[in-house]
N, C-alpha and C positions, 0 to 999 in steps of 0.2 A: 214358724217351727225352726228350732235350732238344729242344724245338721252339721256334722263334720264334712269336710270337703270330699273325703273318700266315699261318702254316702250319696254323692250327686253324680248324675250321668255326665254333666258338663266336665267334671274333673277327669273322667276316664275317656270321654269321647273327643273333646276338643283340645284338652291340655296335656294329654298323656304322651310321653315318649320314654323309652328305656334309658335309664341313667347308669353311670358306672357303678353306683351303689346297688342298683337292681341287678346288674350283671354279676357283681360279686355275690349277691344273695343267691343267684341261680347256681353259681359255682358251689356255694356252700350246700345248697340243696342236693346237688349231685354227690358231694363228699359224704353227706349224711346217708343218702340212699345207697350209694355204691353200686348203682345199676341204672340202665337207661330209663328215661321218663318220657311220658307223652307231653305234648305242648299244653294240654289241659292242666297237667300236674305242675308244669313250670309256671304257667300263668297264675295258678292258685298261690304258688310260692311268692311270686312278685307282688300280687295283690295283698297277701298277708303281710309281707314286708312293709309295703306302703301304709297299710292300716296301722300297723304297730308303730311305725315312725310318727304318724300323725298323733296317735294316742299319747305317745311319749312327749311329743312337742306340746300338746295341750296340758299335760300334767306340769311341765316346766313353766308354762305361761300362767297357770292358775296358782302355782305355789307361792304363798306369801302375799297373794293379792285377793281383793274382793271382786266378786262377780257383780257387775252392774245390774241393779234392778231399780226402776223408777220410784218405788215405794220407800227406799232407804234414804237416810241422810248422810251426806258426805262433807268432809272438811278439806281445806287446802292441803295438798301434800299426799292425799290418799292415792294409792296405786290401784287402778281398776282394770278389769278385763271385760271385753265386750264380745260375748259369744256370737251375737248376730252379725258382727263385723269380722268374722273369721278369726275370732279370739285376739283382736287387736288390743294392745296394751296402751294405757294412757295415765297421765298424772293430773289430778285436779289442781287447777291454778287459780280459780276464783269461784265464789259462791254469791249469788244475789237472789233477791226476792222475785217471785213471779206471780202473776194473777191471770185467771181466765174466768169470765163471767159464768161460764157453765160449770167449770171444774173447781173454782175457788182458788185459795192460796196454795202455792207450792214453791219450791226453790229451783233455781237454774244454776247448773254448775258448768264452768268452762273447763274442758279437758284437752290437754295437748296430746295428740296422737300422731306419731311420725312427723313431728315438727309443725303440725297444723293444729289450730285451736278449733274445737267444735263444742257446741252447747247441748246439754241434755237436761231433762227434767229430773228433779229429786224431791223427796218427801211428797210424792204424788200418790194420794190415797185412792183415787178413782181406779176403776177396773182397767187393767192393762195386761196384754199377753205376757210381757216379760216379768210381771209380778207373780204370774202363776208358775214360773219356772223354779222349781225347788232345787235345793242342793242335790237331792237324790237323782233328779233328772240329769243334772250335769255329770254326776258320777256315772250314770248309765251311758251318757254320751261318750265319755272317755273310754268306757268299757265296751269298745266296738266289737262287732261280730265278724271276723275275717271270712268265715265260711259263707255266711249269708251274703256279704258284699261280693265275694268272689262268684257265687252262683248268679247273682244279679247282673254283674258288670263284665264278667269274663268275655262274653261275645263281642264287647266293644274294643277289646285290646288284644285278643289272642292273635289276630293276624299281624298286628304291629310288632308284637313280641317275636313271632316266628320270623318275620322279615329282618328284624335287627339281629337276631342270633344267627340267621343264615349268612349274614355278611361278615361274621366273625369267624376267622379260620379255625379256632379251637373247638367250635361246636359242630357236630356232625348229625345230620338227619338221615334216617333210613325209614321210609314208610311213615308210620305214625310215631316212631320213637326218635328221641334225641339223646346224645351222649357227648362226653368231652373226650377229645383225643388223648389227653394226658392220662385218662383213667382207663383207656381201652387196653385189652390184652394185646401182646405182641403177636402179630401174624407174620411169620417170616417166609422166605421162599420155600423152605422145607414143608411148611404147612400147606402151601399152595400146590406144590408138586404132589403131595400125598392126597390132597383133595381131588386133583385131576385123576389120579390112579383109582380112587374110590369110585368116581363117576364113570370112568371107563369100564371098570368091572361090572357096573350096573347098566351097561348098554348106553351110556351117555347121560342117563338120568331119566326122569327127574328125581332128585332126592331132596328132602327137606334138610335144613341146616343141621338139626340135631342128629340126623342119620350120618352126616359127614363127621360131626364132632366126635362121635363114638370112636373114630379111627385116628384121631389126632391126640398128641400128647400135650394137652393144655394144662395150665396151672389149676389143680383141683380146688385151690382156695378161692378162686374167682367164682362169683355167682354165675350160674349157667346162662343167665340173660346177658351178662357181659361177654362171655365166650361167644354166644350166638351173634350178638351185635358186631363184635370185632371180626369174626369170620365172614359175616355177610359183607362188611365193609371191604375186607380184603378181596373177596371174590368179585364184588361189584367193580373193583378197580383193576381187575385183571381180564384182558381180552379173551382169555380162554374160556371164561364162564359166562353163561347167560341165565338171568333170572326170568323164569317162564311161568310163574304162578299168577292167578288172578289177584286183584288188589286185596290186601288184608292177609295174604298168605305169601310164603317165600319158598320157592323150590328152584333147584339149580340143575342146569344141563350143560354138557360140554358143547361148545359152539361148533367145533370141528366134526362132531358126530350128528349134527342136525341135517335134515335132508337138504339137498342142493337147492331145491325150490324155496327153501326158507332162508338159507344163507345169502342167496342172490335171487332177485326178483325174476321169475320166468319172463323171457324176452317178449312174449306175446301180451303180457299184462302191463308192460311199461307204456305209460301215456305221456307224451310230450305235449303240454298244454297248447291249445290252438286259440288264438285271440279271435273273438267273434262278437257281434253286436246282439246281445241277448234280447234287446228290445224288438228285434225283428220277429221274434216268436209270438204268435197269437196266443190268447189264453187257452185255446184248444190244443195248440202244440205244446204249451207248457204242461198241460194235464197229461198229454201223451208221454212227455219226457218223464214226468213223475211216475206214471204207470210203469215205464220201463225200468226205473229205479237203478240206473247205472251208478256204480260207486264213485265215478268222477263227476256226476251231476251235483250241483250245489244245493242240496236239500238237507234240512236239519234232520237229525236222527228221530225216528218215530218214537212216540212215548210208549213206555212199557216194554214187555218182552213177550207179547202174544205170539201164537203161531204165525209164521210168515210164509207166504207162497211166492215163488219167483220163477222166471223162465231162465234156463241155462243158456248162456251165450257162447259163441265159438271160442273166444280166447280162454274162457274159464274151463270149457270142456277139454280144450287142447292141453292146458296146464294142470288139470285136476284140481281146480280151485273153486272157491265161492267168492262172490263180490262182497266186500265189507260195505254194503250200501245202507241207505237210510233205514230201510225196513229190517235188514238183518243185523245191523250193528247192535241194537239193544239186547239181542240174544246172547251176546258174548260179554263175559264179565269185564268191567272196567279194570284197566291195569296201566301202570306207568311203564311196564316192560315193553321194549321194542318188539319182542317176539313172545308169544304166549301159547303154551301148549294146552289143547283142549281135547275132549273125547267126544266123538260122534257115536251115537248108538242107533243102528238100523232098527226102526220101529217094528219091523216084522220078524227079522231073524235074531235081533238082539246082538248082532255082531258089533264089536267095538272097533272104531277106526280112529287112529291118532290124527289130530289136525293141528295146524299151527296158524295162529292169528298174527299177521304182519301188519301192525297198525299203520305205519308210515305209508306203505304202498297199497293199503286198502284191499287186502285179499286174505283169504283163509286157505291154506294149502293142505293137501294130503288125501284127496278123494279120487285120484285118477283110477286106481284099481277098482274102486266101488262103482264109478261111472261105467267102466268097461264091463264089469261083471253083470251089471244090470242093464246094459245097452241103452243108457240114457242118451237121447238125441239132443242136438242143438235145438233149443226152443222147448225142451221138455220141462214140465212143471215139477219143481221140487218143493217140499215143505219142511220147515224146521220149527221146533218147539223147545221150550226150556226143559232141561232134564231134571233129575232129582236133586241136583246140587249145582252151584256155580261151576262153570267150566265143563259141564256135560250138556250136550245138545242132542235131542232126538232128531233123526234124519229119515226122510221118506220121500216117496214119489207116488204118483197116481198109477199104481199097479193095475194092469188089466191084461186080459188074454191078447197076445200079439195079433195085430190085424194088418193086412196089406193096405198101405196108404201111398198116395202119390206125394212125393216130397221133392224139393229142389236139391239138386246135386251140383257142386261146383267142379269144373274141370279146367284144364289149361290147354290153350291152343295158340301157338306162335307167341308165347310169352304174354298172353292176355287171358284173363279169367273168362270162362264161359259158364252158362247154367243150362241145365236140362231137367226135365221131370222124369222121375223113375219110381217104380213101386218098391217099397221096402216094408218089412215086418216091423211094426212098432208096438211095443208093449208098455207104453207110458203115455199118459195124457200130455198134450203139447199145444203150443200156440202156433197155429198153421202159418201165421204171418212171419214168424221168426225162424221157422225150420229151414236151415241151409246146411246140408251135409256135404261130404266128399268121400270118394273112394280113392282119391289120388292125393293123400295128405302130403307126401314128400314134394310133389309138384306145386301144391298150394304154398307150402312153406318156402320153396325156392322163389316163388312169385312175391311172397311177402318180403323176403330179404332183398329182392331186387327193388321193390318199392321203397324200402327203408334206405338202401344205399343211394338211390337216386333222389331221396327226399321229395317224393312226389306230393303234390298239393292235394288237398281234399277235393277241390273242384275236378282235377284230372282223374282222380279215382272214381268219383261219381259218374263222370262221363264214360268211363270204361265199363262200369258194372250195369249202368242203366239199360242200354240197348239189349243185351242178352237177357235181362230180367223181363223186359217188356214183351219179349218174344214168347214168354210162357203164358200170357193171358190174352184172350180175344180182344180186350179193350186196349191193349198196349199200354197199360198203366201199371204202376208199382206203388205199393203201400209204403209209407214212410218207415214203418217198423221193419219191413223187409229190406229196405235200403240200409238201415242202420245195422241189421244183422249181417247182411252180405259184405258191407264195407269193412266190418271188423275181421273179415278173413284176410284182408290186405293191410290193415292198419288199425291200431287200437284207438278208437275215437268214441267218446260218449255221444248221446243223441243231440245235445244242444248245438254243437257246431254243424252237425249234419243238417239239422232242420233249418238253421240260419242260412246255410249255403243254398238250400232248396228255395228259400224265400228270396234271397239276394240275387241269385243267378237267373237271368231271363231265359236261359235254355230249359229251365224246369218250370212247368206250369201245373198249378193245382187244379184238380177237377172235382174236389169235394171229398169229404169223409177220409181225409189224409192220403188220398191217392194222387199220384203225380204222373205227368207225361213228360217226355223228353223231346224237345224240338231242336234238332241238331243245327238247323239254319240260324238259330238265335245265338 
């Protein structure tokens, strides 16, 4: 089968790279459109350009020359084109007789192609695929279909084209759109100051770009997509503004008017990585770690965005945050923004609560008032589910009539943490192994700061919390989940390092079912 090079996967997959001619064509496409384009549109323009180039080259190669077919007769000096050899051109230099017992008599022509002599059959009357190629078929070959070729082969080159354009300073990418700097609208300091004022009047935001554009004196002759792209680029490169919408949307917020817990990570949520040997963890401990689903545990995000249930830990209760953990992460829309504004809806009261996803530091901020109003305890079960649209999340907990329950409470004595059992009204389902509260939050905070300033080791913190916790049980044992919950009152640590230290340190002895004893003599 005779094919143009641009009709083959090899051409696009193995041999393709963006040339200066391609880049010029991309510029021309922007000049024609006079507005931003997607990478798919740019790729189609490049492929169309390549296809047209090849078609024109084939027309030049065929002009005034014969297309080689074995059935024809040729004479010395004839100029031939060989479509099956990528339209190579050659000149007939000799003709001699040939014979094959099965095929009979025919001619053999010598043809010089690129300085080398090759021989081909002529006056060959037997069936041959090249004899079946009619002139109309060659015409169809030249009349290539750029749209069909683009649809078939775009996936092979789209990433290469994007990478090449990204390395060229005049091309700008914002989200899914690309544009050329020289064609963008001018965004001056006045436009940026006015944008700040518009957002400030709106409570900091969020506002979509078009709402801000209404107040700016932009050139009305420019397409609104150019105005929008140019303003987005200007705001994105000014530290006063934060883009806070889910992927596929754009909305702006004044950074200085964001909550403090968004602008700066709450100190209780800051985790300084601890090196530990993960191989120390048994399969059972790994399963327990996965059950706890700490945001700093190294588990891939769960698939889908089904309703998720989790237990609230002390650092998140203290900060008014949610962990951006493997189970919760899929509930929040993907975004390239460092901070993303979302809305929580109380599933019973329909109250709307503004939340902020802080991707880098793996938390969602904004629930402190909701926690306090609903008296959610540490260890309480919360559940989240997808809302009616991206960026909206249904929020709830296991509501029930308050009951008097025995719970662990942390206190401070002689600059050391202590634990006691006390009865409290709890109106929320909870994990009894994780419940650790306090009535002396200021004293616990002071103890946490003391531990931070002295850079206390994980081992020393476990040695401090273990004895007072064992005093709460007749067996003098503590569950690994309880140790994890309690130690996070003094230092932000995921379960992996805690469990590894329990296994590594001979002072801690397992008694089965994730319960541990402390032997001070060891």
